[in-house]
N, C-alpha and C positions, 0 to 999 in steps of 0.2 A: 292387468288391469281391473277393476275391483270396482263394486258401489261404493258411490259415495253415500249414501242413503238406504239404510235396511227398505225402505218403501218406495219402490219405482214410480212414485208418484207427486205431482207438486202440483197446487191450482195454476199454477202461471200456463200449465198445457190445456186445461181448459177451451178457450177463445177457437185455439188450433182442431183441438176436436171436435168444437163445435160446427165451424166453419167446414171442417172435413168431412163431416155427416151430412151438412147440407147439400153441400155442392155434390156429392156421388149420389146423393139421393132424387135432387133435381135432374142429373146427366141421366140416369136409368130410367126414370121416368120420361123424358124426353128420348131416351133410344127408343124406349118400347114405343110408345106416341107415334114416332119416327116409321118402325116399322108395322105396327099395325094401319099406318094411313097409305100403304104401298098395297099397288093391287096387287092379287090373290096371287099372279103367275111370278110377279118380279118378289114377291115376297121370298115363296117358295125358294127360288132362283140364289138369292143372298144367305137365306138361310143354310140352301146346300154349299153355298163355296165357304163357309166357314168351317166347314168340314171337311171340303175338299186339297189336299198334299199342296197340287196347284198354286188354288188361290191362296193358299195359307200361307207359302210363300212369298208369294207376290204382296199380299198386305203386307209382313214383318219389313221385307226388301223397302216398298214404298213407304209407311210409316217412317221407319228410318232414314231413309234419306230427305222426306219431303218434310214432314216435322219436326225430327231433330237438327239433321244436316241443312235443311235449307237448299238443296243443291242448286235447284232451278234459277232462285235471285243470285246463289253466286256465281252462276255464270256470267247475269245481266250487271249487275255491280258489287264486287265483291267488298265492300266495305260495309253494304247493306247484309249483306251475307254471313259476313263475320258477325255483325252486330246479333243478326236472329239466330244461328246456330250457337254462338256463345253463350246464349242466355240458355235457350232450348234446350242442348244437350248437354250444358253443363247444368243445370238446374236436373238432369235427370242421372248424370254421373256421381252428382253429390248425395242424389236418395237412393239410387245403389248402393254408393259404401255405405251412406251408413248403415242399409240394412245388411252391409258383407261385416261390419264393423259389429253391430251384435251379435250374427252368427257364427262368429269365431271368438267371438270373447264372450260373453250372456245369451247363450242360444235360450237358456228359459226364459228372456224377457220377447221375445221376437213375436209372442200373439198381442203387446200392446203398440199399437202401430203407429203413436205418436215415440217411443222411444231410438228408432231411427234418427228422427229431426232432432230430437233434443239428448244426444247419446253424451253431446260432451258437460253435459250439466250435471250427468245422473252417475257419469264415471269417471275415476280415478286411475291416472298413471299411477302403477307402483312399479314395472320395469320396462324396461328398453328393448323391444321384439321387434325382430325385422316386418314381422306381417304389419304392426301397428304404425313404427314410423314408415313405412312406405303408404296407409291408407290416408295417415295425417298429410302425409307430402302432398297426397295426391287431390285431399280434400280440399287444401291451400292451391294447392293450383287450376284445380277447376274454380275457386271462388273467387280468385284473382280475375280469371277467366269471366265471371259473369259478370264483376264488378266493369269490364272494360268493357265489355259491351252494353254496358247499360249507362258508361259514359259517353260513348259513342248515340245513344238512343235519348241522351238528352240534347246533345247539339241537333240532332235530326229535328229535334220538337222544336226548338228556339233558331236555329240557325240549317235549315234543310238542303240548301244548296252548298252548302260543305260537303255534304255527302249524296251529290249530285241528285236530288230531287228539289227540282223547280217548287214542287206543293206540296202539303201534307196536309189531314183531313181536318176539318175543325171537330174537336172533340163534345161530345155532351155532355154532361154534370158528370152520370156514373162512372164512363170512360174516364175522365179528369181522376176521377176516387179510385180507380183504377188501374191506371199511370203512375199514381206518383206514391199508391199503396205497391206496385210493383217494383218500383224505383228501390223504393224505402226497405223492404226485404232481406236483400245481400249486405246491406253496409250493416244494417241492427243484427243479423247474425254474426258478423267480421267484428262486431263490435261483444257480444254477448259472447266469443268464441275466444274473445282474446283476454274479457276479464278472466275467465276461468283454464288459459294454456296453462297457469302453473301449477294448476291441479291439475286436469284431467289430461293436459299434453296436446303441442301444438306441431306446428313447422314455422316455415322459410316467412312465414305472412302472420300467423296470429302471435307467434313468440315473442319475436320484436316487437308487436305492439302492445304485450302484455308487458312486455318491461320498462315500454316510455310510460305506456298507463298506472304502472305502480311507481317511478318514479315521479308524478306528477297527482297523482291523488292516494297514493302509498295503504290503502285496504281494499278489501270484497266486496263493501257496501255498494259500488258501483253496478254489480254483476248482475245480481237477483231483477233491476230494473229493466236492465235490457235483453233477458229473457222473456219478461214478463210484454215490453215491446215486438220485440220480433213473434211472437204468438199471437197478439193482438191485429200485427197488423196483416200477419198471414190470414187470420181470420176474417180482415173485412176482403183482400184481396178473392180471395173463394166465396163470399158473400155477394158480392156485388158481380163476379165471373158470370154467370150467366145470365145477367139482364148490360152485360158490354160486350164490345168488339172481344172481350177475351174468351167467349165463348167458344171463339173458333178454334182454339185446343183441344177440348176435348171431343168437340163436335166433327173438328178433319179426321181424326183416327179413324171414324165411324164410317167417314166421305169416302176414305180411299177405299175400302174394302166392298162399299155397296156401288162404285164407279168399276172397280176392278168386275165386280160380276154381271158387268152390262145394263145397269140400272139408268135409267133416264126419266126426265121429267116429264111427269104425264098430268100432273094436276100444279096450277100458279101458285098454290099455297099449303099446299099437303106433302108429307113424304119426303121426296126424295127435291123435291126446291126448296122445301122448307131447309131441311139441312144444308146444303148449296148456301141458303140463307146466311145461315148461323157459322159457315163454316168462313166467313169472307173475317178474314182479320185486322180491316180497317185501317191497311199501312198507307195504303192513298196511291200507291205506286200505279195504278187504273188512271187516276188525273193526269198526268204527265203524258201519259202513253194515250190520252185517246186525242183523237183528230177534231173532234171539236173544242178542246180545252186550248187550243190556240186565241179563241175568244173567251175572255176571262170571263164571260156572261155565263159560260157554259160549263164554266168547272165544278158546279152542284152538281150535274146532271150524271156524273161520270158512277161508276156500278155500283163503289162501294156507298154511294150516298142514295140508291135503289134499295140496298140489299139493308141500308137502316130504314128508309122507309116503310119497306117490307116487313120488318120489324115492329115500327112504330101504329102501323094501318095509316099510312096517313094517305087516303083514296085520291087525292088530289095530284100531290106529287107523284106518288105512283105512276099517275096515268101522264103528266108532264115528262117524267123522265123517262118511259119506255116508248111514248110516240116520238121523242125528239131523237133517240137513238139510230144510228148508223146502220146498225150491226154491223160492221166491218170483223168485229171478231178479236181485235187488236187487247183489250182490256183483259179478255182469257188467257191470250199468248202470254202474256207480260204476270201475269197475277199467279203468286208465288203456289197459291193453293189448286189454280187454275176452275176458279167460280166463275162460270159458264154464263154470265152477264147477257149475250144476244139470248141468250135460250130462255131466261126467266124472263127478258121482255117481251117476248114471240109469246111466252103462257100468259102475262097478264095482258098482252092485246086479246088472245083467244078467251079470253074470261071474259070480254067486254063481247064479244059477237062484231066487231067490226064491221060494218058495209059499204066503205069504202071503195072494194076494188069491185069490177063488174062480177054479174056470174054467167059461170058460162053454160049452165044447162040448158039453153034456148040454140047450143052452135049445134048443126048440122055436120058432125065431122063423119064422113064415110070412110073406109080403110081407099088408101091409094091405088089408082089403078094399074101404075106401073109399077114395075118391081125390080128391085137390083137386078141385074145380069149377072145372073152365075154365083157360085157361091164363094166370097171371101169378096163380095161387094157391098160400097159401102155406104149408109144415109147418111144425108147430114143432114143434120137441121140449124138452121142460119138463124134463127129467134129473133124475138120482136128487136131487140136493138141492132143486131146486125142489118135487120133492115133496113133503118135508122142513118148503119154506115156502111153504103153497099161495098165502096173498094174493099172490104174485107170479105166480103162474099165473092167477088170477080177472084180476088188475087187466090182465095181456097177453092176454086175450082176452077182453079190453073193451074194452079201447085199438084192438084188431084188429075190433071189431065198429062201434063207434064211427065209425071211418074208414071202410069197407066193404069189407074186403079181408077175397074169401073163403080159407079157413081150414081148416086138419084138425090134428088132435093128432095125431102120428106114435107116443110113447107114454102113450096112452090106459085099453092093456090093462096097463098098468105093466112092470117085469121089466126093461126094456132098460138100457143102461149105453153112452154115448162109447167107453168102453175106457180112459180116463187112468188109471183104478185099476193095470191090467195091468201097461202101459207104465210107470209109476212103478216097481212091483214088482221091474220087471226082466223081465217075462216075453213079450216082444214077437209070439212064435209064437201064446198065445193071444188076443192084441190082435189080432192079424191077422184069426184066427179070427171074433173078433165084428164088427170090421169091414166084412169080405165079407158078415153078416149083414144089416148096418146097410145098407151099401150098397145090396142088395136091398132092401130096405123103401120106402128114400129113391125110389130108381129105379120101383118099381112104383106108386108113390103119387103120380106124374105133376104133380108139382111142380115151380117154376124158381124157388124159392128156401126156405130152407133156416134158419128162424126158430130162434135160442138165446135162452134167458134166463141160463143159465151159464158166464160167459168159458173154465172150465174147458173144457165139452164146445164152445165154439166155438172154441178154438183147436186142441183134436182134430181137429174135425171139417175144419179148413182146413188142417190142415198134416200130416192123416193120409191123408186119406179121396180114393179119385177120382172128386170130384164134376164134373167136368164140365160146363161148360153151367148148373150149376147151384149159382145165387147162396147162400152161409153169407155169413149176418149177424147180428150180435147186435143182442138189441131196444131197444138203447138208439142205434143208428145210425139202424137202422131207423124209431125211432119220429121219432127228427129230421128224416128225411126227409117222411114226413107233416107233420110240421109245417112245415117247407120248401114242399111243396104245397100246403098251405092244406086240409087233409085231414082236420088236426087241430085243432081252434081251443083256444088255451088261454087262460084267463081267470088271470093275470096279479096273483101277491101281492107287490105291491116292499116291502111289509112283515117279509118272513119272511125270514132269512138260512137260506139251504141254502149246505152243506159238501160237495163232493163228495171220496170216497174211489177212488180207482183204483185196481182191484182187480188183484192180481199178472199174473194170466193177460190181461187187458183190456190192460191198459197198458204195461209194460215186455214182456211175452209178444207182445200184437198192436198196438200203436202209436197205440190207442183213447184219445185225453186230449181234444180237442176237442168230437168228437160228444154225449158227454152233458153238458159244460159248455154246451153251447150248447140244450140240454134243458132245465136248475135257471132259466139264465140269462132262459130263456120262462117260466118258472112261478112265481119268486120272485128273490131279491139273493143271485149267487151271489157267497160268499165259499171262500177259498181256505185249504190247512191251511198249516202252518210248511215241510213239507214234500211235495211233489205231485207228479205224471209220472212222470218215469222212478225220482225219488226217493222214491215212497210208502210209506209202514211195512206191514209186511206185516200183517194182523187178526190172522198168530198161529196161526188156525183150519189155516192149508193142509193137505190129507192126502198132502201131498208127505213130510211125518216122519213113521216107523215109529216112532221110539222117544221122542219126547219127550212127555212126561208132559203131564196137566192144570193141574198148578199151574204149570210151566213155563210153557205156555201161558198162562194166565193175566197175568204180568207183560206179555208181546207184545202182549196184546192190549191193556193200560192203558196201554202205552205207545203205542201204533196211536191209541188215542184222545185220550192228551195232543197229540196232533198234530195230529189233527182239531178238535179244539172252540179252539183257539189263538184262532181270532177270535168266539167266544160264539155256535154257529150255532144255532138253533130245532134244526135236526133234521141228521141226518148221513145222506146218502143214497149208496147204493151200485148196483150192478149184480150182484151176485155174488150170488147163495142164501148162502154159504158165510161169505162176511164179515157175512154181514145175523146170519146166527144168533150168530156169534161175538162182535159188537158187541153185541147183544142182550141179551148176560148180563150184562155189567158197563156197561153205557153208561146216565149219567144224564140222559139227552133221547129222543126219540121216532130210530130208526133204521129207515132204511123204504127200497127199491125204487125205483130210478126210476121203474119201471112204474106203482108206488103213488103217486108224487107226481105224476105226471102225469096218472094217472084221478080223480083224486080234483079236477084241476083244468079238466079237459075235462065 
């Protein structure tokens, strides 16, 4: 290889250089801003993680798998997974290969950061080398990969159902500029490298195109305009990137290390929350996943639109979207980046200090007079919703008696709440006061196991309560253990089909999927819903929404029932009293709690 020109510069590189300097400066300032806005303890934790070998490895691994290969999206939709990874990983490899070319053949030019991008313009091939041939082949290979991904992206934009998406996001003007410039970058690169392939060399893609162009065009006059166009389009994309959904590219590379360091949303509009918002890729996967989108009027209340409004500062729409959400967490489960939609909404509610939930400050809660008999006893907290579905409490206590487990009912005198309504309403101070009183009751009971039959209560006790030394367990898990220990003998009815509905808080919220299924498999024939586990469909009855009306919820409930009955089960089984009550209104077959099913078989 040798340089075509004595001076390693041409004016067409100026747009690229300008765009690169702009986007790097913007991202650096934004990164500093996010770190400065973190609470002092979080900032220290994050900075320490950057020099800790354990976290360095985690960050490199996760950035590679999630930012470049998009493995999470591959698992859900292979076509979309290939589309994203072909563009991201292909572009990354082209940049890497460009730098390798410069280091191998013209190392004295490596300090020109534009040189690897425009290598094929400045360099002429003088001899065929194994390294050069391999690098040129790989360049053409990854360029072809990127072009195939862009072709799928075009189809997705104009006919999304072909690639498995019912809906995609509506783009803003700047998003359109960013999208079309991204689509243009690599076709222009192909043209530019093909026009000069007879001089600078090429491979299986660029050399044949060069031959075709030279047959029709006959000279090199078209080469320079395409290199100019390539540089200008790169500049346009980089200049609009910070103001479009494509800001997720650099933002996600910072989000992953922060998330691995354990940083959480502490402020609704600053620090980590701001980084979450800018990490949203705007792909629209959350629109189809959102249970509210079963009604078209709710499609623009998905997380992708909340993030867009947060960037714009549209307070009215932010309030509407935050209040309507069911907080089921499915958007987070399907998001390739893992943007925490429910947490962002909760932060917005807290910002406005809702007063819709009752205050528990005046409740006179005394420690229980009776204690669990003996070490190893169970304190059973039924919770508000179980009080409305008393069959669950009866079945749970019956099973505890059959297994010979000593137990005491924590809320036998009623009037107790786990605190979740206050948390969801954005009243953390009042919730903390209630939590402290409940902790006193639990400690005073002398128990070493706190049993919950409500997933909402279970998650709150698990995540928000300081109960070191006391095991917090959902009844579906506890009963599976009693069966495994042969303390409960189950009479299986293999002729009856049972389908398990994964409650949002128990499944997506706490990762409990297998134990309930093991219980049902011991009681009858277990069948699966169309979508289950992390992609389970919310019942629509969630207390998370503040503004959703009864009729709007009805459509969501019917959609969830359609999902559950695809295998025609005899009974629908859940582990959540709220889901039980919600499904029970409209189901055409029995809906029962897992404790009821098990109690009838023991």
